[in-house]
N, C-alpha and C positions, 0 to 999 in steps of 0.2 A: 180402442184404437190400436193400430199396429205400431211397432217401434218406428217404422219409417215415417209415419205421419206425425210423430212427436219429435222428429229430429230438427235441430237448429243449425244453420250454417254460421259459424263464428270465425271472424278474422281476428287473430291475436297479434298484438304489437308489443314487443319486449325491447325497450330502449336502453341503450347505454350512452355514455357521454359522447361517443363518436361512432356508434354502431346501432343497428336496428335489426333484430330478429323478427321474423313474421311467419305466420302459418295460417292456413285455411283448414277448418275442421268441420266435419259433420258430427254433431254431438247429439246422442240420444240418451235415454234414461240409463242404459246399461252398457253403452259402448261409445268410444270416440274414434273416429276414422280420420286419418290425416289425408287431406286432399292435395295439399301443396305446402312446402316449407322453404324458407330461404333466409338470406341475410344481406344487408348492405353494411359495409364497414368502411373505415377510414373516411367517414363523412366529413366534408370540408377540408380534407387533407389532399396531398399531392396524388396519392394512389387511391382510386375509388373503385371498390369491387362490389358487384351486385350478382348474387347467385341465387338460383331457385331450382327446385326439383319437384317432381310429382310424387304420388304415393308409391310408385314403383321404383323410385330413385332415378328416373330419367331426367336429364338436365333440361330445364326449360329456359334458363338464362344463366349466362356466365360471362365474366370479363369485366372490363373497366367501363363505367358509365359516368357521365358528368353528374355528380351528386354534390351540389354545393352546400346543401343543408338538409334538415329533416323534411322540409316540404318537398324537395326534389325526390327524396326517398319514397315518400307516400305516393307521389304522382307515379313513380316507376312501378310501385306495387299495384296501383289501380290499373295501369296499362297492362301489366302482366296478367292480372285477373281477367280483364276483358279479352285478352288474346287466348287465354287458357281454355275457354269454353266451359269452365267449371261453373257451378251455381254461384250466384252472387251472394256476398255475406248479408246476413240478416241483422247482425250486431257486431260490435267490435269490443274486444276485451283487452285491457291494458295491464301490464305488470307495473305496479307502483311500489317502489322499494320501501318508502316510509310515508305514512299518513299522519305522523305526529300523534298527539294524544287524542285528537278528535275522531280519527278513523281507525278502528280496530276490527272492523268487519267489512267485507267486500260490499260494494254499493254501485248503483246506477249513477252516472255522472250527470250533474246539471250545473247551472251557473254558480249556485251556492257551494257545491262541492269543489269546483275549480277555485273559488276564492279562498276556501279553507285550506286547500292544498298549497296554494301560493303562500299562505301564512305559515305553512309547515316547512318551507324551504330551509330554514336554519338547521333543521334536524338532519337533512340530507342534501347539502348544497352541491354535492358531486352528482347526484342521481335525479333529483326532482326537476330541475330546470329543463333538461332535455325531455323528460317524460311529459311535462306540461306542454312543451312545444309540440310534441307528437299528438297529444290529445286535441289541442286547438286546431292543428292542421288537419287531423282526421275528421273533425267536425265540419271543416270547410270542404274537403275533398270528397267526403262521403256524407253529404247533408241528409238529415232525417234518420240516420241509423242510430239506434240506441248504443251508448257506449258505457262500458262497465270498468270500474277500478277494482283491481284485484291486488290486495296488499300482502307484501312479504311478511309483514308484522302480524297479520291476523292469526296465523297458526300459534303464535306465542301469546295471544291476548290474555289467556287465563293462567299465566305463570303464577305459581304460589308466591306469596309475599316474600318468603325467605330468599327467593331467586330474583324477584322483580324489583324489590326496593333497593336502592343504592345507599351506601352508608354515608349519607349527607343529611343536613338539617331537614326536619320534617316540612318546613315551609316551602322548600324547593320542589316538593312533589306536586304542588299545585300548578307548577309551570310545566309539568310533563316530563320532569327529569327522572327517568327510571330506566330499567332494562327493557328494551323492546324485542330484541332478537330479529333475525333476518333469515333469508333463504327458506322462508316458510312454504312458499309454493313448491319448491324443490322437495322439502320434507313431505308435504302432502302427496306429491306424486309418487314418492317412494312407498308410502303407506298404501296408496291405491294399487300399486303394482304387487305388493305383498298380499293384498286381498284379505282373505280369511286366515292367512298364515302369519299374522302379526303377533309375535310373542310379547310377553308382558314388558320386558326390559330391552330396549333397543337404543343403540347409539348410531346416529346418522352423521357421517363425516363428509360434508360437502366441500371438496377441495378443488379450487380453481384459482383464477386471479384474485377472486374474493374467496375466503374460506371460513367455515364455521363448523362447530361440533355441537350437536343437539342431543339431549337425553329425552327419550320418549317412553313414557310408562302408561300402559293401558291405552295406547293410541294417542296420548296427549303429550304435548311438550311440557316438561317440568323444569328444564334448565337449558341454557344455551350460551355459547361462548361470546357472541356479539352482545353489545350493551345498548347504550343510548343511540349510538350510530353504527354504521357498518364498518367503522375503523377499528373497533375493539376486538379482543379475542386473540386468535392465533395469528402468527406471521402470515402475511399475504404477499401478492405480487409486488405492489408498490406501497401497501399500507402496513403500518408498524405493528398492528395488533396492540395488545395491552402493554402499557408503559407505566413505570412509577410516575405518578402525577408530578412529583418533584422535578422530573426531567424537564417538563414543560415550564414549570415555574422558573427553574434555573435559566432556561433558554430565553424566557421573556425578560428576566431581570438582568442577567449578565451579558447576553448576546443581543438584547434589545429586539428580539423577534416579536412582530405584531401578531394578532390573532390570525390574520390572513397568511402570514409567513409560516406560522405554526401549522395551519391547516394544509398548506402546500407541502410542508415537510412530511407530516405523518400520513398524508393521503397519496402523495405522488412521488416522493423521493426516498421512501423507506422500504421496509420489507425485503424481499429477495433482491430487488434492485439496489437498495441501500447497502445491504450486506456484501453483495458481490461486486458492486461498483460497475457492473456491466450489463445485466439483463434482469427483467422480471419474469421471463419465460423459462419455465422449468426445463423444457426441451433443450434450449440453448445452454442452460447451466450444466446439464448432463454432458453436453458436447465439450464444454470448456473445462469441466472439473479436472480431468487428468493433468492439465498444464496450469490451471489457475486455482490455487488453494482457496481463494475467497469465494469462488463459485461453488466449490465443494462445501465450504463452511455454510453458505446460504442454504444448500440442500439439507445439510445435517441439522441446521437450526430450525428449518421448517418442519422436518419430520419429528424432531425433538419436541417442538411446540405442540404439534397435533397429538403426539403420544401422551404428553402430560395432560392435555385437555380431555382425551378419551379416558385416562385413568381417573380424572376428577369426576367425569360423568358416571363411571362405574361406581364410584363412592356414593354419588347422589342417588343412583338407582338401587344401591345395596346389592350389586351383582349385575351380570349381563348375560343375555341370551343370544343377541344378534348385533353385529356391526355391519353397516352398509356403507360402502365407499361410493361416492357419486361426484359429479362435477368433472371438469376437463382433466384435472390431474388424477382425481380419485378413480375415474373410469379407465384411464389410459396408461398410467404409470405404475407398473408392477414393482419397480425398485422402491418407489416412495411407499407403496402399501406395505412392502416387506419391512422397510426401515421403521415405519410407524408402529407396526405390530411387534417388532423386536423388543424383547424385555417385558411383554405383557402376558407371558405364559402363566404367571401367578393368577391372572384373571380368567384363565381358561381360553386364551386366545392363541391359536397356533395355526400357521398357514401351511398349505400344501404347495411346495415350491413350484412344481410344474403347473398346477391349476392356476396359481397366482400369475405366473408368467403369461399364460394364455387367457387370463381373465375368464376362466371357465368356472361357472358356479357349481357348487360352493367352492370358494378358494381356500376355505379352512381345511385343516387336516381332519381326516375321518375320526380321529380320537379327540378332537377339540370340543370341549363342552360348549364353547361359544361358536355359533355359526357365523361365518363371514361371507358376505356377498358383494358383488359389484353390480350396480344397477344404474341405468341412465337417469339423469335428471330430466324430467319431462314437464318443465314449468309451463310451456305453452299449451300442452294438452290440459293441464290443470286449470289454466286460465280459461280455456274453452269450456270446461265443465262448470266452473263457477259462473261464467257468463250466461250459460244456458239456464242455470238455476235462477239468475236474476232477470232473465228475459221478461219484458213487461207483459207479453201475451203469449200463451202457448200456441204453437202452430196449429192451424185447423186440421 
């Protein structure tokens, strides 16, 4: 069979709490072609933006559209696909941040899978409810299409016990309390881009509104900064990252904060936003930093946090051959990359200032023993590849 006869058209849906990224891909055994990509954001809020572009970057849709909820967003996507004259999707792939202890491998979605994902909501209350709404709506709007769940935790499913097990009583492990790790689809997409050039010891720094650092050895995750939930690890946009657990006990006991109030605090009012008191957006913090010391402090603490985690992963790997920066901040903020790498010369990490400013690979100095790259996070393409692998029947 030729490559074209084995290709599958996959619609990918990557949901956030108030946003939905989508893409249409032609996926074959050895290549993934983007046919269309877009995003609906500020869903349910005052400003509702819907954007889409074709494979050449031409705008197919842009502007404000009435998008009251996720259902409206899916309807807009179906209308866009119908108008685009592109081939219709044969299957739909969903990014699922957390599948709980039951799901550590990508799978086809059925009613039982949906029930078990609903039971896993306590592991990711910020991410799973909107993702489940998207799945249920897509089943209604695209009846009959197979749907696949692609888990961010799957890449980290085989973490060694020394990294996976949390220092808590043994009986709690039965409840699924362990390190799961996240941004797995992003990490997989980085390894896919590297192809046969994946060195033995790699650190992937996915830096965005959510941020994590992962140690990869021999192409496999062996440790990662996020833990039971996507709240742990390095400082993030509105998430605290790691805290002394005594802080939460103190707040519960002395300030009478409930579990819901603590969740709101560490997920929505901490991180860059909490430190700066003004913004969770790194771009805005850079603009404010000259006149607002707390904005500069937020930037410094973020970079310091990531730098410490990279150093920890170097220790885990017993050395380092490659660092990859990805995610919205990692790909676009040369100042942050330089600040993170400052002081890591002892590990063989040194940047070329001009290359780093231009994000021109490699951004490492020519004499740096450790290579440093900037690569895009291609989660949606990775969802497409996994979905094709799960497709119930190979195309004729």
